[in-house]
N, C-alpha and C positions, 0 to 999 in steps of 0.2 A: 868325499862325495862323488857319486858317479858322473861321468860326462853326460850332459842331458841330450846330446846329439849323436853319441856313439860311445864305445868303451875304449876308444884310442887314448894315449897318453897326452896330457895337456903340455903344450910347448909353450915357451916364452915365459914371462914373468907372472907366476901364479897369482901372487897377491894384486897386481895390476889388473888381471883378467876377473878375479873375483870382485874387485871394486867396481870395475866396469859394468859387470852383470848385475851386481846389486843396484847401481844406478839406474840402470835399465829397468830392472824389475819394479824398483820402489816408484819409478816414474810412470809406469804404466797404470792406467785407471782401473784395469782389471785386477781381480785377486789371483795370486798364482801361488801354487804349492807343489812340491814333488815328494812322493812317498815312495820308499823302496819295497822291495819284495825280498823275502816273503813276509817280513814283520809289519809291513805298512807304517813305517816309522818315517817322520817327516826329517827330509834331508835338506829341504830349502823352503823358504816362504819369503814372499815379500811383505813390506810392512802393512799393505792394505790387508792381506789375508790374515796375518798375525793379529792385527789391532781388532778386526772383525770378530774374531773369536776369543778376545780378551788376553792376547799374549804379546809378548816382544818378539823380534826376530830371533833374539838369542834363546829365550825360554821354550819357544815352540819346538827347537830342533831337538829330535830324537823322540818326541811324542808320537804315540799311535794316533791314527785318525779318529778313533773313539775318544781317547784322551784329549786330542786337540779341539774337537766340536762338541763333546758333551754326548751322554747316552741318547737323549731323546732325538738330536739331530743325526747320530749314527744309525739308529734304527730306521729313520726315514730313507737314508741313502745307501744303506746296506746292499739292497738289491742291485743298484746301479754298481756299487764297487766290486760285487761279486762278478758281475758281467765283465768288467774291466780287467780283473784279475785273469779272466779267461782269454784275455788277448783283444777284447771287442773295443772298438771306440764308441764310447757312449756320450749321447748328448741329450739333455733333458732340461726343462724348465720347472720352476717351481716359485710359490710366493713366499715372501719373507716379510713378517712383521716387525718394524723397527720398535725400540723402545718407547718412542713417542707416539706409537700406534699407527704410523704410515704404513701403508702396504706397498711394497716394491716387488717387481718381477725379475729374477735373475735367471741367466741361462748358464749351465754348468756343462762343461767339456771335460771328459775323462780321456786322456790320451795315453795308451799304452807305450812304454818305452822298451825298445828292443836292442840287444847288441848285434853285431855283425852275424852271429850264428842263429839269429832270430830266437834267442832266449830273452824272455820278459824280465827286466831288470826293475821295473817299477811303473809309476803312473804319474803323469804330469796332469795338474788339475788347473783349469782356467775357468774362473768364474766372472761372468760380465753382467752388469746391471742394464737390462733392456727394457726398463719400466716405460720410458717414453716411447719407444718403438712398439711396445705391447700395447700402450693405451692408443695409440694412433692406429695400429692394426685392429684393434677391438672397435673403435669407432667406425672404421671403415666397414668391418663385418657388420656391425649392428645397422649401419645406413644401407649396406647391400641387402640385409635381411628385410628391413622395412621396405625398401625398393621392391625386393621380391614379392613380398606379401600384398603390397599395393598393386603391383602389375597383375597378380594372379587373381585377385578378386575384383578389380575394376572392370566394367564393361567398355571402357574407352581404350582403343587401340594406342599403344605406345611404341614409338619407333625411335631408334638411335641412329644418327647418320653423320657421316663426316664428308664434307663437300659434295653432299647429295647422296652418297653411297650408303646403303643401308648396312649397319654393323650389328644391330640387335633389335628385337621386338618381343612383345609379350604375347600370350595366348589370344588375347582379344583381337590382335592384329590378324592372326589366322582366322578367327571366326568372322571378322568383318570382311576381309579380301577373298577367303576361300584358299589361299596359299599357305602351305606349311612353311615354317620358318626358314628351313634350308634353301627353299626355293627362291627366297627373296634376298638372302644375305649376299651383299656385294652389287645388287642391282641398284639402279638410279630411283630414288624415291619419286622423281618427276615422271617416270614412266608409267606409273599408275594413275596419273592424274589425266582427266580429259583433256585432248589438245587445246580447247578453248580456254581451259583455266590455267595452263602451264606458265604461260608469261606472268600472270599474278603471282603464281607459286615461286617463279625464280626470282622476281623482285623482291618478294616478301623475305625469301632466305638470304638473298644477296644483302639486303640493307639491315638483316639481323632483327626484323620487327618482332614483336612478342605480344601483339594483340590478335584476338581471334578473327577469322575471316573464313568465308565459306567457298568450297569448291565441289567439283564432282569427281569422284574416282570409279574406277572400272573394276567389277568383280572379276574373279577368274572365269565365272561362266558366262560373262559379257555384259551383265546388266549393270546399269548406272546407280550409283549410290551418292546422294548429297551428304556432305560431311562438313562439320565445323572444325578447323584446324587452328592449334595455337602452337607456337614453337617457342624453344628458349635456347640461347647459346650457353654452353657450359665450358668455361675456360679450363685448359689443361695445358700441361708444361710443354709438350711438343706440338700439339694442334688442337684447336678448339674442336667440340663437336656439338650438335644439335640433338635436343630431346623435343620430338614432336607428339602431341596428343591430338588423336584423331577421335572425333564423337559422330557416330551416325544419327543425322537429323531427319531421317525419313519420316518419323512420326511427327516431328514438329513441322516439316513442310506440308505433310498431309493435312495437319490441324490447321495450319495457316490458309491452305487452299480451300479447305472445308469452310473456314471462317469467311474467307473472302466470297465463297459461293453463297453462303447464308446471307451475308450482307447484301446480296444483289438478287437473291431468289427467295420465293415463297417455300417455307420448309414443308407444307403438305403436298402442294402439286408439282414442286420443282420448277415451276414456271418463274420467269424473271418477275421481280417485284416492282413496285411504283418507282423506286430510286433508279434501278436498271432501266426501265421503260423510259423516264424521263431523259436520262442521258442518252440513250440511243436515239430517242425520238429527235432530239435536237440534233444530233449527227446526221440523222436521215434527212432531216429537212434542209440542212446545209447542202448536203449532196444533191438533193432534188433541186434546189436553187440553180446550182451550177450546171446540173444536166437538162434544166428545164423540163423536169418531169414533175408528176403529182405524187402526192402522199395522202392516203386516207386513214383516218381513225374510226374504228368501230368499237363503240362501248356498249358492252354486253352485260345485261343483268337478268338473272334468271326469276322468272316469275313464281311468286308463291313458294320460294324456297324454304321460307320460316316453317311452313306446314310440314316438310320433311323432317326437320329438326324436332319440331314439337311433338310429332307423331311416332317417328321411329328412333328418335334420339340423335345426338351429335355425330356418334360413329357412322350412322347411315349418311348423315349429311356430308361428313368428310369423305365418304367412299364416293358419293354422288359428285362432289366437286372435282375429285381426281379423274372420274371419268369423263366429266364435262372438259377438263382441261386437255385429255387425250383426244377428244374428238376435235376440239378447236385446233389442236396442233395438226391433225391429219387433214383439216378442211382448208388449210392455207399453203402457200408455197414455202419452201425451205428459206427463201430470201425474206419473208415476212416474219413479223414479230408478235407472239402471243404473250401476255402478261396477265397477272392476276393482281388487282389493286388490293381488295379486301373482302372478306365476306364471300358473296355471290357476285361480286363484280370483277370482270374480265375485260381486257382490252386487247384488240388485234389491230396492228399498224400495217397497211398494205403500202409496198414500196413500188415505184416504177409503174404506176397505172397511168393510162392514157385519157381517161375520162371518168367523171362520177358514176357513170354506168357500169364500169368495171367494179367499183366498189359496191355497187347494188347487186351485182351477180355473186359476188363473194357473200354478202350479207344473206341473200336468198339461200345460198348453199348451207350457210350455218344454221339458219332456221330449219332447213329440211334436216340436217344432221342431228339437231336437238330434239326434233319431233319423234325420232326413232326410240323405241321403248329401252329405257335403262333396267338393268336389273341389280337391286340393291338388297342384300341379305335375302337373296331368293325371291324377292318380290318384284314384280313388274312395276315400272313407274314411268310416267311420261312428263316431260319437261319442256316448256316453251321459254325463249329468251326475248326480252325487248332490246332492240337495237338502235342505238343513234349513231348517225355517220357525220363526220365532218372532214372536210377536204382543203388541202392547201396545195397551191394558192388559191385563195377565194375567201374561206371563212376565217381563217387566221393564219399568221406565218410563224408563230411561236409554239413551243411544246405545250406549255401551259395553257395557252388560249386554245389550241386546237382540241386538247383534251376537254377542256370546259365547254366547248361548243358540242362535242359529241355527248358528253353527260347530259347537257340541256335537252338534245334532240332524244336521248334514251328516256328521260322522264316524260317528254311528249309522246314517246311511243307507248308508254304505260298508260298515260291518261287517254290514249286513243284506243284502248282496248287490249293492250298487252300482246305479246306474240307476233310483233310485226317490226318493220324497220322505218325508221324516219330519218330524212336528212335534215341537218340543221337549217333553220331559217332565222334570218336577223331578229324577227319578232319574238322568238322564242325566249330570249334571254332576259326579258324585263323582269319576270318573276323570279328567275334564277339569280338574277344580280342582286335583288333585294335580299334574297335568302343568304346569298353569300356574303353580302355586307353585314347582315345580321350575325352570320357566324364569325366573321373576322373581328367584329366588336366584341362579341362574346369571348373569343379567344384571347384577345387583348386584356378583358377583364380579369380572366382566369390568370393570366400571367402577372397582372399588376395588383391582384387581390382587390379588385375594384367592387367590392361587395361590402355590405353592412348588416348586421343582425338587429332586428327589433325584437324586444321582448314583451310579451303580453301576460299579465298576472293571471292565476287562477286562484279563486278563493273558495273557502268552505261556506256553503249555505247555512251550516249549523251554528257557527260562530263568527263568520266574516274574516276568518284568519287567512293568511297568505299560504297557500299550499303548494305553489309551483309557478314556472314560467314556461311559456312555449317559445322557442326561438324561431323567428321568421325571417327568412333571408330577403334582402333587397339588392338591387343592382344599381350602382351609380352609373347610369347610362349617360355617355358623353354628350349626347344630342337631347335626351329627353328628361334628364334628371333621374330621381329616384323612381325605380321600376319595380313593381311587385312580382312575386314568384309566378303568378298565373300567366304573365306574359313572357317569360323566358324558360321556366323549368321543362315544360313539355317540348319545346324547341331543342333545349340542350340535351334532352334524352334521345330525340331523333338524330342529332348530329354527333352523338359519342361524347358529349361533354359534362354529363351529369356527374361522374365520379369525381374529379377534381374539385368541383363545386362542393358536393356532399362532404367530401373530406375537409374542406376549409371550414364548412358550417360546424360540423362536429367537434373540431379542434377549437374554434373560436368560441363556440358556446360553453364548452367546458372551462376553457381558459378564464373567460370573463366571470363565469359563477365562482370559480376557485378564487379570483381576485376579490370579489365581493364578500366571500366568506372569510377571506384573510382580514377584511375590515369589520368582521363580526355582524354582517348582513346576510340576508337571503339564504338561511339555512334550509333551503327547500331544494327539490329537484328542478332540473330544466328538461324540457322535452324537445327532442330534435326528430324532424320528419325524415323518413327514408322511403324513396320511391321503390316501386316493385322492381324496376330495372336495376337500381343500384343494389338491391337486396339479391338479385340473381347473379350479378355480375362481380361483386366484391366479397371478400372475405370479412363479413361484417364484424363477427364476433372477435376476429383477430385484429381489426383495425380499432374497434372500440377498446380492447385491452391496451393496445399501444398509446391511444389517445390518453386514457385514464392516467397510464404511467407517466406520459410526457407533461400532463398538466398538474398532476397531484390531486385531482378530484376523486373524492370517494365514490365507488359505483354506485352507490343508493342514491345519489344526487343526480343520476343520469336516467332518462326515460327515452325509449325509441318509440315513435309513433309510425304504424304501418297502416296501409289501406287494406280493405278486405280482399282486394284482388290478389295480394300477396299469398294469402292463405288458400287461394283456390287451386293453385298449381304447384307442382313439384313437392308433394306432400312430405316425402322423406327428407329432402334437403332442407325444407322449411323448418320441420320439427327439430332436425338436428341442429340448426342454426340458433333457433329460438331457445333450446335448451341450454346451449352454449353462452348465450347472452344471460339467461337467467342464473347460470352457475356463476357467472361474474358478479352477480348482485345488481344487475340493471333492470330497471323496469320495462314492461311493454305495454303500449297502448293501442287499441285499435281505432284508427281515425275515420270520421266520416261514417260512422256506423249507421246501417239502415239504408244506405243508397245502394249496396251491393247485394251480395247472396248471403244475407244474414242467416245464420244457421246455428243452432244449438250444437250441432255436431262438431264443427270446428271450434266453438267456443270450449267445448269440453276436452278437445284433442290437444289444443295449444296452450303453452304456459303464459296466460294473459293476466295483466293486472287491471287494466282500466278498459272502458268502452267510451268512446267520445261520440256523443249524439251530434249528427250533422246540423249546421245551422239552418238548413232549408226546412227542418221540422220545428225549429224553434220560432222563425221569424213570425208566423201567423198564429202562434199560440198567444192567448188562450182562446183566440177567436174561432179558430178551426178546429172542429171537433175530430176530424180525422187525424190531424198532427197531434192533438192532444192524446189520442189513443195510441199512436205509434210511439211517442215518447214515453206513455206509461208502459207500455209493452217492453220497450227496450230497458227501462230503469228496472222493472221486476225481473225481466231475464237476467240482467246484470246481477241483481241481488241474489238470486236464486243460485248463481255460480260464484258467490263471494267476490264479485267484481265491483270496483268503484265505477260510478258513471260521471262524465264530464259533459256539460252542455256548453257548446260554443255559440258565438253571435248573440249573446244576451244584451239587448240594449234598452230594455224598459223594466220598470219596477214590477209591472203585472207579469212579465215573463219570469222574472227572478221569484216572485212569490208563488206562482203556479208550480215551477219546478221544485221549489222548497216543499210545497204540499205533497207533490208527487214522489218524493224521497230522493231526488237527485243530490249526489254529494258535492260536486264541484260546479262552478260555472266560470266562463271567461267570455269577454265581449266589452263594447263600447261603455256599457253600465259601470263596469268596474275600471276599466282603462282601455284607451287605445293602444296598440303597439308602440312601444317607446324604444328610441335609441339608447345605447348604453348610459350615456350621460343623463338623459331624463329618467331612466330607470333607476339610476343611482339617486337622483334627488327623491324619486318616489318611495325608495326603501329607507332613505335617511330619516330619522326621528325629527 
């Protein structure tokens, strides 16, 4: 066998050397073999190589490469062997599948063997199993590839740093800061943070915290960028490093600032709202007490503003309110405060005034400013305000009290002919106190559901059968007991409280009727009254659908009663809403018919089911010939349009008999039954 290190003669004990070489070769975990040239016959192989190819160390000697490894393997490695024969040192990797199906990765080194004259004598083959290293490297490559993809697609800047010095970053970092990556490598990450935030960042990094925090960084062009930062320490053999994810929160900050602004300002006029006003007024009063100065509150209400909305539409009304707000701002000092409370109500707070006369001068200035012509949708409009004035110290020392006094004085100005100013006087608050007391009690009633429904049956004049109920709301007044709707419905409309009451009535009536029906009682509809104000302000059809779904009541068992005034205005919106109600399967009744603008025109235009004859025409029948004529006309009009007629307030047999003769379909009143609470109505229904 050739000397594997040279062609010099082997000295010493040949057998001893061979044994030592064999021991070393067989003990090596790699596969080793030597093939000579030109025949490529095996001259030496360790046990591992021989066994791997199905031979013993004795039987593989003298075999060619092809004979030793087989035809298929030879075809796979032949290109590498040919390169090695040409004297090239060849290194390659390939996968090997073991008999048990396991895949291993091996690294093959073909090392040419030359003599001292650089003549190639053969090739030494060293085969190493590198599966573990290959798998580890593959895992690293996959991880790096995932990281690369993540860093490329994310909008969040990712920075790698060690001891604060930037070592790497993604494209989003360049987009966020305006710096190219080579410009920031090796720089301190803290140098990009605004000075006021650096101490926080230093401490965050030093302590190894990993929760998000917010700082401000500086863009290359100099502008500040609010960011959210979160870091994570990554352990490494020689030195830990930090990964920092930086998110631009400019949009979030702007949204938060906008949210804060909207919470304290009116969205239409951009003036401070009631909440902001009360907070600031309290502060201004405290400052005035320390300085021993005066504060005045001017409560400003536009006269006849509703006419603008009704005649020109809400768009014109909104434009006018914005113009009024602008004039108010320019009519007071920068140190004064102008706010919009609601609707057409504004407040001006005057600070550091020396006497009530100063407030009067400003109020007169506001009156003059408002009297100048406004232009709305190219139309000239004139507008006058009524202004109430309160002063502290004097009228009250609290924000709520001072505003209440100014409000009272404003109503006094309206009662005094409008378009003027009035100072608050102690005697003005008697009526206002009563109104506020009533409003407070009613608000408490709404909060506590201190209402009850009474049910009045409607019967057929043809056979006396029950045809329905009208639900009538009562207020459990804490001082006066049970109070009827005539004493609080109109008031609740004027104070903006009718909507929650109406919603409660609708839900409770449907719930109660469904409960009775579940017992096999009252398979008839219940009628619920809706005021004109509710009809205009609420999504009536949508709320009805929601209530029916919540209570499980079938739509045919609900009727809506409307007054004629609803049908006289907003024809398009009214028709659309009524059609939506009818589509649900809910009935529509016109209440108090005959007391308004009774007309065949709207009866034909709108989808109506019933006409309810007002009790005022029933009370004096049959004695009053005029009332009998009116009732007759209503019944005939209804029948001509295929509408049922209902007479309310029927209290005598004579009234009932006359209505029967005239062809009225249904009656309700004390003759049939007084309105009953739910328990009494249940007894009335029970067999």
